[in-house]
Chimera marker file (.cmm) of the C-alpha trace (Angstrom):
<marker_set name="trace">
<marker id="1" x="-0.070" y="0.033" z="0.035" r="1" g="1" b="0" radius="0.5"/>
<marker id="2" x="3.167" y="2.465" z="-0.099" r="1" g="1" b="0" radius="0.5"/>
<marker id="3" x="2.905" y="3.734" z="2.794" r="1" g="1" b="0" radius="0.5"/>
<marker id="4" x="-0.640" y="4.635" z="2.572" r="1" g="1" b="0" radius="0.5"/>
<marker id="5" x="-3.800" y="3.431" z="5.026" r="1" g="1" b="0" radius="0.5"/>
<marker id="6" x="-5.947" y="1.625" z="2.598" r="1" g="1" b="0" radius="0.5"/>
<marker id="7" x="-9.764" y="1.084" z="2.613" r="1" g="1" b="0" radius="0.5"/>
<marker id="8" x="-10.964" y="-1.446" z="-0.757" r="1" g="1" b="0" radius="0.5"/>
<marker id="9" x="-14.932" y="-1.631" z="-1.753" r="1" g="1" b="0" radius="0.5"/>
<marker id="10" x="-15.789" y="-3.679" z="-4.027" r="1" g="1" b="0" radius="0.5"/>
<marker id="11" x="-18.346" y="-6.305" z="-5.144" r="1" g="1" b="0" radius="0.5"/>
<marker id="12" x="-16.581" y="-8.957" z="-5.980" r="1" g="1" b="0" radius="0.5"/>
<marker id="13" x="-14.777" y="-11.173" z="-2.719" r="1" g="1" b="0" radius="0.5"/>
<marker id="14" x="-11.616" y="-12.041" z="-4.831" r="1" g="1" b="0" radius="0.5"/>
<marker id="15" x="-10.404" y="-8.733" z="-5.255" r="1" g="1" b="0" radius="0.5"/>
<marker id="16" x="-11.518" y="-7.715" z="-2.450" r="1" g="1" b="0" radius="0.5"/>
<marker id="17" x="-8.799" y="-10.465" z="-1.289" r="1" g="1" b="0" radius="0.5"/>
<marker id="18" x="-6.732" y="-9.357" z="-3.488" r="1" g="1" b="0" radius="0.5"/>
<marker id="19" x="-6.617" y="-5.616" z="-2.262" r="1" g="1" b="0" radius="0.5"/>
<marker id="20" x="-6.257" y="-7.160" z="0.830" r="1" g="1" b="0" radius="0.5"/>
<marker id="21" x="-3.022" y="-9.217" z="-0.450" r="1" g="1" b="0" radius="0.5"/>
<marker id="22" x="-1.225" y="-5.961" z="-1.332" r="1" g="1" b="0" radius="0.5"/>
<marker id="23" x="-1.893" y="-4.387" z="2.192" r="1" g="1" b="0" radius="0.5"/>
<marker id="24" x="-5.498" y="-3.177" z="1.882" r="1" g="1" b="0" radius="0.5"/>
<marker id="25" x="-6.706" y="-2.000" z="6.075" r="1" g="1" b="0" radius="0.5"/>
<marker id="26" x="-10.268" y="-2.604" z="5.452" r="1" g="1" b="0" radius="0.5"/>
<marker id="27" x="-12.320" y="-4.053" z="2.599" r="1" g="1" b="0" radius="0.5"/>
<marker id="28" x="-16.133" y="-3.946" z="2.784" r="1" g="1" b="0" radius="0.5"/>
<marker id="29" x="-18.067" y="-5.666" z="-0.102" r="1" g="1" b="0" radius="0.5"/>
<marker id="30" x="-20.790" y="-2.930" z="-1.523" r="1" g="1" b="0" radius="0.5"/>
<marker id="31" x="-22.620" y="-5.740" z="-2.730" r="1" g="1" b="0" radius="0.5"/>
<marker id="32" x="-23.605" y="-7.112" z="0.917" r="1" g="1" b="0" radius="0.5"/>
<marker id="33" x="-23.208" y="-3.404" z="3.304" r="1" g="1" b="0" radius="0.5"/>
<marker id="34" x="-24.039" y="0.019" z="2.742" r="1" g="1" b="0" radius="0.5"/>
<marker id="35" x="-20.301" y="1.269" z="2.004" r="1" g="1" b="0" radius="0.5"/>
<marker id="36" x="-20.513" y="4.883" z="2.840" r="1" g="1" b="0" radius="0.5"/>
<marker id="37" x="-21.824" y="3.797" z="5.851" r="1" g="1" b="0" radius="0.5"/>
<marker id="38" x="-19.202" y="0.588" z="6.437" r="1" g="1" b="0" radius="0.5"/>
<marker id="39" x="-16.115" y="3.231" z="5.530" r="1" g="1" b="0" radius="0.5"/>
<marker id="40" x="-17.644" y="5.938" z="7.953" r="1" g="1" b="0" radius="0.5"/>
<marker id="41" x="-17.619" y="3.620" z="11.116" r="1" g="1" b="0" radius="0.5"/>
<marker id="42" x="-14.766" y="1.763" z="10.340" r="1" g="1" b="0" radius="0.5"/>
<marker id="43" x="-12.366" y="4.892" z="9.704" r="1" g="1" b="0" radius="0.5"/>
<marker id="44" x="-14.527" y="8.166" z="10.117" r="1" g="1" b="0" radius="0.5"/>
<marker id="45" x="-14.232" y="8.776" z="6.105" r="1" g="1" b="0" radius="0.5"/>
<marker id="46" x="-11.792" y="8.665" z="4.309" r="1" g="1" b="0" radius="0.5"/>
<marker id="47" x="-8.973" y="11.575" z="3.142" r="1" g="1" b="0" radius="0.5"/>
<marker id="48" x="-9.544" y="10.435" z="-0.423" r="1" g="1" b="0" radius="0.5"/>
<marker id="49" x="-11.378" y="7.920" z="-2.625" r="1" g="1" b="0" radius="0.5"/>
<marker id="50" x="-10.730" y="6.767" z="-6.236" r="1" g="1" b="0" radius="0.5"/>
<marker id="51" x="-12.720" y="5.374" z="-8.179" r="1" g="1" b="0" radius="0.5"/>
<marker id="52" x="-12.252" y="2.825" z="-11.334" r="1" g="1" b="0" radius="0.5"/>
<marker id="53" x="-15.072" y="0.886" z="-10.968" r="1" g="1" b="0" radius="0.5"/>
<marker id="54" x="-17.303" y="1.229" z="-13.881" r="1" g="1" b="0" radius="0.5"/>
<marker id="55" x="-20.712" y="1.469" z="-11.942" r="1" g="1" b="0" radius="0.5"/>
<marker id="56" x="-22.713" y="4.441" z="-11.666" r="1" g="1" b="0" radius="0.5"/>
<marker id="57" x="-23.620" y="3.723" z="-7.539" r="1" g="1" b="0" radius="0.5"/>
<marker id="58" x="-19.635" y="3.861" z="-6.890" r="1" g="1" b="0" radius="0.5"/>
<marker id="59" x="-19.670" y="7.183" z="-8.078" r="1" g="1" b="0" radius="0.5"/>
<marker id="60" x="-22.486" y="8.225" z="-6.329" r="1" g="1" b="0" radius="0.5"/>
<marker id="61" x="-21.151" y="6.821" z="-3.074" r="1" g="1" b="0" radius="0.5"/>
<marker id="62" x="-17.956" y="7.682" z="-2.797" r="1" g="1" b="0" radius="0.5"/>
<marker id="63" x="-18.684" y="11.010" z="-2.494" r="1" g="1" b="0" radius="0.5"/>
<marker id="64" x="-20.408" y="9.729" z="0.779" r="1" g="1" b="0" radius="0.5"/>
<marker id="65" x="-17.377" y="7.927" z="1.967" r="1" g="1" b="0" radius="0.5"/>
<marker id="66" x="-15.258" y="10.770" z="2.194" r="1" g="1" b="0" radius="0.5"/>
<marker id="67" x="-14.405" y="13.083" z="5.589" r="1" g="1" b="0" radius="0.5"/>
<marker id="68" x="-14.784" y="16.724" z="5.815" r="1" g="1" b="0" radius="0.5"/>
<marker id="69" x="-11.953" y="18.511" z="3.456" r="1" g="1" b="0" radius="0.5"/>
<marker id="70" x="-11.775" y="14.910" z="1.831" r="1" g="1" b="0" radius="0.5"/>
<marker id="71" x="-10.684" y="14.725" z="-2.268" r="1" g="1" b="0" radius="0.5"/>
<marker id="72" x="-13.138" y="12.673" z="-4.714" r="1" g="1" b="0" radius="0.5"/>
<marker id="73" x="-11.058" y="11.354" z="-8.066" r="1" g="1" b="0" radius="0.5"/>
<marker id="74" x="-12.706" y="9.545" z="-10.889" r="1" g="1" b="0" radius="0.5"/>
<marker id="75" x="-11.087" y="7.591" z="-13.235" r="1" g="1" b="0" radius="0.5"/>
<marker id="76" x="-13.365" y="4.972" z="-14.547" r="1" g="1" b="0" radius="0.5"/>
<marker id="77" x="-16.462" y="5.822" z="-16.786" r="1" g="1" b="0" radius="0.5"/>
<marker id="78" x="-19.759" y="4.214" z="-16.265" r="1" g="1" b="0" radius="0.5"/>
<marker id="79" x="-20.444" y="1.633" z="-18.940" r="1" g="1" b="0" radius="0.5"/>
<marker id="80" x="-23.354" y="2.467" z="-21.629" r="1" g="1" b="0" radius="0.5"/>
<marker id="81" x="-25.326" y="6.065" z="-21.477" r="1" g="1" b="0" radius="0.5"/>
<marker id="82" x="-25.336" y="5.673" z="-17.940" r="1" g="1" b="0" radius="0.5"/>
<marker id="83" x="-22.953" y="9.063" z="-17.653" r="1" g="1" b="0" radius="0.5"/>
<marker id="84" x="-24.569" y="11.068" z="-14.907" r="1" g="1" b="0" radius="0.5"/>
<marker id="85" x="-24.470" y="10.898" z="-11.137" r="1" g="1" b="0" radius="0.5"/>
<marker id="86" x="-26.995" y="11.715" z="-8.331" r="1" g="1" b="0" radius="0.5"/>
<marker id="87" x="-24.755" y="13.560" z="-5.803" r="1" g="1" b="0" radius="0.5"/>
<marker id="88" x="-25.627" y="15.249" z="-2.496" r="1" g="1" b="0" radius="0.5"/>
<marker id="89" x="-24.515" y="19.109" z="-3.578" r="1" g="1" b="0" radius="0.5"/>
<marker id="90" x="-24.837" y="19.953" z="0.582" r="1" g="1" b="0" radius="0.5"/>
<marker id="91" x="-22.194" y="17.100" z="1.362" r="1" g="1" b="0" radius="0.5"/>
<marker id="92" x="-20.060" y="18.489" z="-0.796" r="1" g="1" b="0" radius="0.5"/>
<marker id="93" x="-20.440" y="21.823" z="0.293" r="1" g="1" b="0" radius="0.5"/>
<marker id="94" x="-20.744" y="21.285" z="3.971" r="1" g="1" b="0" radius="0.5"/>
<marker id="95" x="-17.866" y="18.878" z="4.052" r="1" g="1" b="0" radius="0.5"/>
<marker id="96" x="-15.565" y="20.954" z="1.546" r="1" g="1" b="0" radius="0.5"/>
<marker id="97" x="-14.871" y="18.449" z="-0.227" r="1" g="1" b="0" radius="0.5"/>
<marker id="98" x="-13.113" y="18.144" z="-3.796" r="1" g="1" b="0" radius="0.5"/>
<marker id="99" x="-13.943" y="16.163" z="-7.175" r="1" g="1" b="0" radius="0.5"/>
<marker id="100" x="-11.630" y="15.870" z="-9.637" r="1" g="1" b="0" radius="0.5"/>
<marker id="101" x="-11.894" y="13.899" z="-13.018" r="1" g="1" b="0" radius="0.5"/>
<marker id="102" x="-8.342" y="12.601" z="-14.278" r="1" g="1" b="0" radius="0.5"/>
<marker id="103" x="-8.769" y="10.830" z="-17.877" r="1" g="1" b="0" radius="0.5"/>
<marker id="104" x="-5.349" y="9.235" z="-17.887" r="1" g="1" b="0" radius="0.5"/>
<marker id="105" x="-2.691" y="11.167" z="-16.269" r="1" g="1" b="0" radius="0.5"/>
<marker id="106" x="0.283" y="13.732" z="-17.067" r="1" g="1" b="0" radius="0.5"/>
<marker id="107" x="4.033" y="12.819" z="-18.370" r="1" g="1" b="0" radius="0.5"/>
<marker id="108" x="4.968" y="13.393" z="-14.947" r="1" g="1" b="0" radius="0.5"/>
<marker id="109" x="2.460" y="11.197" z="-14.056" r="1" g="1" b="0" radius="0.5"/>
<marker id="110" x="3.863" y="8.183" z="-15.990" r="1" g="1" b="0" radius="0.5"/>
<marker id="111" x="7.235" y="8.893" z="-15.042" r="1" g="1" b="0" radius="0.5"/>
<marker id="112" x="6.668" y="8.402" z="-11.825" r="1" g="1" b="0" radius="0.5"/>
<marker id="113" x="4.881" y="5.095" z="-12.394" r="1" g="1" b="0" radius="0.5"/>
<marker id="114" x="7.374" y="3.353" z="-13.995" r="1" g="1" b="0" radius="0.5"/>
<marker id="115" x="9.764" y="4.847" z="-11.271" r="1" g="1" b="0" radius="0.5"/>
<marker id="116" x="7.830" y="3.302" z="-9.142" r="1" g="1" b="0" radius="0.5"/>
<marker id="117" x="7.803" y="-0.115" z="-10.549" r="1" g="1" b="0" radius="0.5"/>
<marker id="118" x="11.446" y="-0.297" z="-11.657" r="1" g="1" b="0" radius="0.5"/>
<marker id="119" x="11.990" y="-0.014" z="-7.740" r="1" g="1" b="0" radius="0.5"/>
<marker id="120" x="9.294" y="-2.629" z="-6.781" r="1" g="1" b="0" radius="0.5"/>
<marker id="121" x="6.865" y="-0.538" z="-5.233" r="1" g="1" b="0" radius="0.5"/>
<marker id="122" x="3.824" y="-1.328" z="-7.647" r="1" g="1" b="0" radius="0.5"/>
<marker id="123" x="2.610" y="-5.426" z="-7.447" r="1" g="1" b="0" radius="0.5"/>
<marker id="124" x="0.889" y="-6.130" z="-10.760" r="1" g="1" b="0" radius="0.5"/>
<marker id="125" x="-1.210" y="-9.383" z="-10.355" r="1" g="1" b="0" radius="0.5"/>
<marker id="126" x="-0.844" y="-10.893" z="-14.211" r="1" g="1" b="0" radius="0.5"/>
<marker id="127" x="-2.145" y="-14.461" z="-15.369" r="1" g="1" b="0" radius="0.5"/>
<marker id="128" x="-0.976" y="-16.037" z="-18.745" r="1" g="1" b="0" radius="0.5"/>
<marker id="129" x="-3.255" y="-17.422" z="-20.585" r="1" g="1" b="0" radius="0.5"/>
<marker id="130" x="-2.963" y="-19.367" z="-24.186" r="1" g="1" b="0" radius="0.5"/>
<marker id="131" x="-5.013" y="-17.311" z="-27.085" r="1" g="1" b="0" radius="0.5"/>
<marker id="132" x="-7.485" y="-19.611" z="-27.002" r="1" g="1" b="0" radius="0.5"/>
<marker id="133" x="-9.353" y="-19.071" z="-23.531" r="1" g="1" b="0" radius="0.5"/>
<marker id="134" x="-10.029" y="-15.396" z="-25.283" r="1" g="1" b="0" radius="0.5"/>
<marker id="135" x="-13.852" y="-15.922" z="-25.399" r="1" g="1" b="0" radius="0.5"/>
<marker id="136" x="-13.688" y="-16.838" z="-21.064" r="1" g="1" b="0" radius="0.5"/>
<marker id="137" x="-11.622" y="-14.609" z="-20.560" r="1" g="1" b="0" radius="0.5"/>
<marker id="138" x="-13.457" y="-11.832" z="-21.872" r="1" g="1" b="0" radius="0.5"/>
<marker id="139" x="-16.585" y="-13.196" z="-19.942" r="1" g="1" b="0" radius="0.5"/>
<marker id="140" x="-14.681" y="-12.714" z="-16.797" r="1" g="1" b="0" radius="0.5"/>
<marker id="141" x="-14.153" y="-9.578" z="-17.678" r="1" g="1" b="0" radius="0.5"/>
<marker id="142" x="-17.807" y="-8.921" z="-19.025" r="1" g="1" b="0" radius="0.5"/>
<marker id="143" x="-18.928" y="-9.846" z="-15.457" r="1" g="1" b="0" radius="0.5"/>
<marker id="144" x="-16.518" y="-7.955" z="-13.460" r="1" g="1" b="0" radius="0.5"/>
<marker id="145" x="-14.862" y="-11.551" z="-12.647" r="1" g="1" b="0" radius="0.5"/>
<marker id="146" x="-11.469" y="-10.780" z="-14.022" r="1" g="1" b="0" radius="0.5"/>
<marker id="147" x="-8.986" y="-10.523" z="-11.423" r="1" g="1" b="0" radius="0.5"/>
<marker id="148" x="-5.808" y="-8.241" z="-12.160" r="1" g="1" b="0" radius="0.5"/>
<marker id="149" x="-4.549" y="-8.240" z="-15.984" r="1" g="1" b="0" radius="0.5"/>
<marker id="150" x="-4.211" y="-11.412" z="-18.335" r="1" g="1" b="0" radius="0.5"/>
<marker id="151" x="-1.670" y="-11.297" z="-20.902" r="1" g="1" b="0" radius="0.5"/>
<marker id="152" x="-2.687" y="-13.474" z="-23.895" r="1" g="1" b="0" radius="0.5"/>
<marker id="153" x="-0.022" y="-15.629" z="-25.137" r="1" g="1" b="0" radius="0.5"/>
<marker id="154" x="0.317" y="-15.983" z="-29.095" r="1" g="1" b="0" radius="0.5"/>
<marker id="155" x="2.733" y="-19.372" z="-29.462" r="1" g="1" b="0" radius="0.5"/>
<link id1="1" id2="2" r="1" g="1" b="0" radius="0.2"/>
<link id1="2" id2="3" r="1" g="1" b="0" radius="0.2"/>
<link id1="3" id2="4" r="1" g="1" b="0" radius="0.2"/>
<link id1="4" id2="5" r="1" g="1" b="0" radius="0.2"/>
<link id1="5" id2="6" r="1" g="1" b="0" radius="0.2"/>
<link id1="6" id2="7" r="1" g="1" b="0" radius="0.2"/>
<link id1="7" id2="8" r="1" g="1" b="0" radius="0.2"/>
<link id1="8" id2="9" r="1" g="1" b="0" radius="0.2"/>
<link id1="9" id2="10" r="1" g="1" b="0" radius="0.2"/>
<link id1="10" id2="11" r="1" g="1" b="0" radius="0.2"/>
<link id1="11" id2="12" r="1" g="1" b="0" radius="0.2"/>
<link id1="12" id2="13" r="1" g="1" b="0" radius="0.2"/>
<link id1="13" id2="14" r="1" g="1" b="0" radius="0.2"/>
<link id1="14" id2="15" r="1" g="1" b="0" radius="0.2"/>
<link id1="15" id2="16" r="1" g="1" b="0" radius="0.2"/>
<link id1="16" id2="17" r="1" g="1" b="0" radius="0.2"/>
<link id1="17" id2="18" r="1" g="1" b="0" radius="0.2"/>
<link id1="18" id2="19" r="1" g="1" b="0" radius="0.2"/>
<link id1="19" id2="20" r="1" g="1" b="0" radius="0.2"/>
<link id1="20" id2="21" r="1" g="1" b="0" radius="0.2"/>
<link id1="21" id2="22" r="1" g="1" b="0" radius="0.2"/>
<link id1="22" id2="23" r="1" g="1" b="0" radius="0.2"/>
<link id1="23" id2="24" r="1" g="1" b="0" radius="0.2"/>
<link id1="24" id2="25" r="1" g="1" b="0" radius="0.2"/>
<link id1="25" id2="26" r="1" g="1" b="0" radius="0.2"/>
<link id1="26" id2="27" r="1" g="1" b="0" radius="0.2"/>
<link id1="27" id2="28" r="1" g="1" b="0" radius="0.2"/>
<link id1="28" id2="29" r="1" g="1" b="0" radius="0.2"/>
<link id1="29" id2="30" r="1" g="1" b="0" radius="0.2"/>
<link id1="30" id2="31" r="1" g="1" b="0" radius="0.2"/>
<link id1="31" id2="32" r="1" g="1" b="0" radius="0.2"/>
<link id1="32" id2="33" r="1" g="1" b="0" radius="0.2"/>
<link id1="33" id2="34" r="1" g="1" b="0" radius="0.2"/>
<link id1="34" id2="35" r="1" g="1" b="0" radius="0.2"/>
<link id1="35" id2="36" r="1" g="1" b="0" radius="0.2"/>
<link id1="36" id2="37" r="1" g="1" b="0" radius="0.2"/>
<link id1="37" id2="38" r="1" g="1" b="0" radius="0.2"/>
<link id1="38" id2="39" r="1" g="1" b="0" radius="0.2"/>
<link id1="39" id2="40" r="1" g="1" b="0" radius="0.2"/>
<link id1="40" id2="41" r="1" g="1" b="0" radius="0.2"/>
<link id1="41" id2="42" r="1" g="1" b="0" radius="0.2"/>
<link id1="42" id2="43" r="1" g="1" b="0" radius="0.2"/>
<link id1="43" id2="44" r="1" g="1" b="0" radius="0.2"/>
<link id1="44" id2="45" r="1" g="1" b="0" radius="0.2"/>
<link id1="45" id2="46" r="1" g="1" b="0" radius="0.2"/>
<link id1="46" id2="47" r="1" g="1" b="0" radius="0.2"/>
<link id1="47" id2="48" r="1" g="1" b="0" radius="0.2"/>
<link id1="48" id2="49" r="1" g="1" b="0" radius="0.2"/>
<link id1="49" id2="50" r="1" g="1" b="0" radius="0.2"/>
<link id1="50" id2="51" r="1" g="1" b="0" radius="0.2"/>
<link id1="51" id2="52" r="1" g="1" b="0" radius="0.2"/>
<link id1="52" id2="53" r="1" g="1" b="0" radius="0.2"/>
<link id1="53" id2="54" r="1" g="1" b="0" radius="0.2"/>
<link id1="54" id2="55" r="1" g="1" b="0" radius="0.2"/>
<link id1="55" id2="56" r="1" g="1" b="0" radius="0.2"/>
<link id1="56" id2="57" r="1" g="1" b="0" radius="0.2"/>
<link id1="57" id2="58" r="1" g="1" b="0" radius="0.2"/>
<link id1="58" id2="59" r="1" g="1" b="0" radius="0.2"/>
<link id1="59" id2="60" r="1" g="1" b="0" radius="0.2"/>
<link id1="60" id2="61" r="1" g="1" b="0" radius="0.2"/>
<link id1="61" id2="62" r="1" g="1" b="0" radius="0.2"/>
<link id1="62" id2="63" r="1" g="1" b="0" radius="0.2"/>
<link id1="63" id2="64" r="1" g="1" b="0" radius="0.2"/>
<link id1="64" id2="65" r="1" g="1" b="0" radius="0.2"/>
<link id1="65" id2="66" r="1" g="1" b="0" radius="0.2"/>
<link id1="66" id2="67" r="1" g="1" b="0" radius="0.2"/>
<link id1="67" id2="68" r="1" g="1" b="0" radius="0.2"/>
<link id1="68" id2="69" r="1" g="1" b="0" radius="0.2"/>
<link id1="69" id2="70" r="1" g="1" b="0" radius="0.2"/>
<link id1="70" id2="71" r="1" g="1" b="0" radius="0.2"/>
<link id1="71" id2="72" r="1" g="1" b="0" radius="0.2"/>
<link id1="72" id2="73" r="1" g="1" b="0" radius="0.2"/>
<link id1="73" id2="74" r="1" g="1" b="0" radius="0.2"/>
<link id1="74" id2="75" r="1" g="1" b="0" radius="0.2"/>
<link id1="75" id2="76" r="1" g="1" b="0" radius="0.2"/>
<link id1="76" id2="77" r="1" g="1" b="0" radius="0.2"/>
<link id1="77" id2="78" r="1" g="1" b="0" radius="0.2"/>
<link id1="78" id2="79" r="1" g="1" b="0" radius="0.2"/>
<link id1="79" id2="80" r="1" g="1" b="0" radius="0.2"/>
<link id1="80" id2="81" r="1" g="1" b="0" radius="0.2"/>
<link id1="81" id2="82" r="1" g="1" b="0" radius="0.2"/>
<link id1="82" id2="83" r="1" g="1" b="0" radius="0.2"/>
<link id1="83" id2="84" r="1" g="1" b="0" radius="0.2"/>
<link id1="84" id2="85" r="1" g="1" b="0" radius="0.2"/>
<link id1="85" id2="86" r="1" g="1" b="0" radius="0.2"/>
<link id1="86" id2="87" r="1" g="1" b="0" radius="0.2"/>
<link id1="87" id2="88" r="1" g="1" b="0" radius="0.2"/>
<link id1="88" id2="89" r="1" g="1" b="0" radius="0.2"/>
<link id1="89" id2="90" r="1" g="1" b="0" radius="0.2"/>
<link id1="90" id2="91" r="1" g="1" b="0" radius="0.2"/>
<link id1="91" id2="92" r="1" g="1" b="0" radius="0.2"/>
<link id1="92" id2="93" r="1" g="1" b="0" radius="0.2"/>
<link id1="93" id2="94" r="1" g="1" b="0" radius="0.2"/>
<link id1="94" id2="95" r="1" g="1" b="0" radius="0.2"/>
<link id1="95" id2="96" r="1" g="1" b="0" radius="0.2"/>
<link id1="96" id2="97" r="1" g="1" b="0" radius="0.2"/>
<link id1="97" id2="98" r="1" g="1" b="0" radius="0.2"/>
<link id1="98" id2="99" r="1" g="1" b="0" radius="0.2"/>
<link id1="99" id2="100" r="1" g="1" b="0" radius="0.2"/>
<link id1="100" id2="101" r="1" g="1" b="0" radius="0.2"/>
<link id1="101" id2="102" r="1" g="1" b="0" radius="0.2"/>
<link id1="102" id2="103" r="1" g="1" b="0" radius="0.2"/>
<link id1="103" id2="104" r="1" g="1" b="0" radius="0.2"/>
<link id1="104" id2="105" r="1" g="1" b="0" radius="0.2"/>
<link id1="105" id2="106" r="1" g="1" b="0" radius="0.2"/>
<link id1="106" id2="107" r="1" g="1" b="0" radius="0.2"/>
<link id1="107" id2="108" r="1" g="1" b="0" radius="0.2"/>
<link id1="108" id2="109" r="1" g="1" b="0" radius="0.2"/>
<link id1="109" id2="110" r="1" g="1" b="0" radius="0.2"/>
<link id1="110" id2="111" r="1" g="1" b="0" radius="0.2"/>
<link id1="111" id2="112" r="1" g="1" b="0" radius="0.2"/>
<link id1="112" id2="113" r="1" g="1" b="0" radius="0.2"/>
<link id1="113" id2="114" r="1" g="1" b="0" radius="0.2"/>
<link id1="114" id2="115" r="1" g="1" b="0" radius="0.2"/>
<link id1="115" id2="116" r="1" g="1" b="0" radius="0.2"/>
<link id1="116" id2="117" r="1" g="1" b="0" radius="0.2"/>
<link id1="117" id2="118" r="1" g="1" b="0" radius="0.2"/>
<link id1="118" id2="119" r="1" g="1" b="0" radius="0.2"/>
<link id1="119" id2="120" r="1" g="1" b="0" radius="0.2"/>
<link id1="120" id2="121" r="1" g="1" b="0" radius="0.2"/>
<link id1="121" id2="122" r="1" g="1" b="0" radius="0.2"/>
<link id1="122" id2="123" r="1" g="1" b="0" radius="0.2"/>
<link id1="123" id2="124" r="1" g="1" b="0" radius="0.2"/>
<link id1="124" id2="125" r="1" g="1" b="0" radius="0.2"/>
<link id1="125" id2="126" r="1" g="1" b="0" radius="0.2"/>
<link id1="126" id2="127" r="1" g="1" b="0" radius="0.2"/>
<link id1="127" id2="128" r="1" g="1" b="0" radius="0.2"/>
<link id1="128" id2="129" r="1" g="1" b="0" radius="0.2"/>
<link id1="129" id2="130" r="1" g="1" b="0" radius="0.2"/>
<link id1="130" id2="131" r="1" g="1" b="0" radius="0.2"/>
<link id1="131" id2="132" r="1" g="1" b="0" radius="0.2"/>
<link id1="132" id2="133" r="1" g="1" b="0" radius="0.2"/>
<link id1="133" id2="134" r="1" g="1" b="0" radius="0.2"/>
<link id1="134" id2="135" r="1" g="1" b="0" radius="0.2"/>
<link id1="135" id2="136" r="1" g="1" b="0" radius="0.2"/>
<link id1="136" id2="137" r="1" g="1" b="0" radius="0.2"/>
<link id1="137" id2="138" r="1" g="1" b="0" radius="0.2"/>
<link id1="138" id2="139" r="1" g="1" b="0" radius="0.2"/>
<link id1="139" id2="140" r="1" g="1" b="0" radius="0.2"/>
<link id1="140" id2="141" r="1" g="1" b="0" radius="0.2"/>
<link id1="141" id2="142" r="1" g="1" b="0" radius="0.2"/>
<link id1="142" id2="143" r="1" g="1" b="0" radius="0.2"/>
<link id1="143" id2="144" r="1" g="1" b="0" radius="0.2"/>
<link id1="144" id2="145" r="1" g="1" b="0" radius="0.2"/>
<link id1="145" id2="146" r="1" g="1" b="0" radius="0.2"/>
<link id1="146" id2="147" r="1" g="1" b="0" radius="0.2"/>
<link id1="147" id2="148" r="1" g="1" b="0" radius="0.2"/>
<link id1="148" id2="149" r="1" g="1" b="0" radius="0.2"/>
<link id1="149" id2="150" r="1" g="1" b="0" radius="0.2"/>
<link id1="150" id2="151" r="1" g="1" b="0" radius="0.2"/>
<link id1="151" id2="152" r="1" g="1" b="0" radius="0.2"/>
<link id1="152" id2="153" r="1" g="1" b="0" radius="0.2"/>
<link id1="153" id2="154" r="1" g="1" b="0" radius="0.2"/>
<link id1="154" id2="155" r="1" g="1" b="0" radius="0.2"/>
</marker_set>
């Protein structure tokens, strides 16, 4: 977790186990519990929330997971035609929250990411699979079951 105190929220227990193995202190299954309430109860809200999910609900709930003066960064994009979210303007104003969007990053972000990887600070979860498994891999991805990344072996 690179020195950060991380709380992870997902609807997949496999992905939550991965997050825990990578250093997340708190994991919450959003399909089984009220994720914002759980984060507020367990850690008093987070300083920051980074949304990489494609579910609109994740974007809406992230604001409610923050503590006062927190920041939410939206990186993922909801699928389909879901381009709008409902959120609490009162929470943003009263708690003095910051909402940011990110569409990949800057050249400096890329340089820092490569540096982190070169120093062994990034743990990638990658599995190798034969090309003939492509359809089942795409099914896993569509159904939100893909954990980590897959490299296809073309040999």
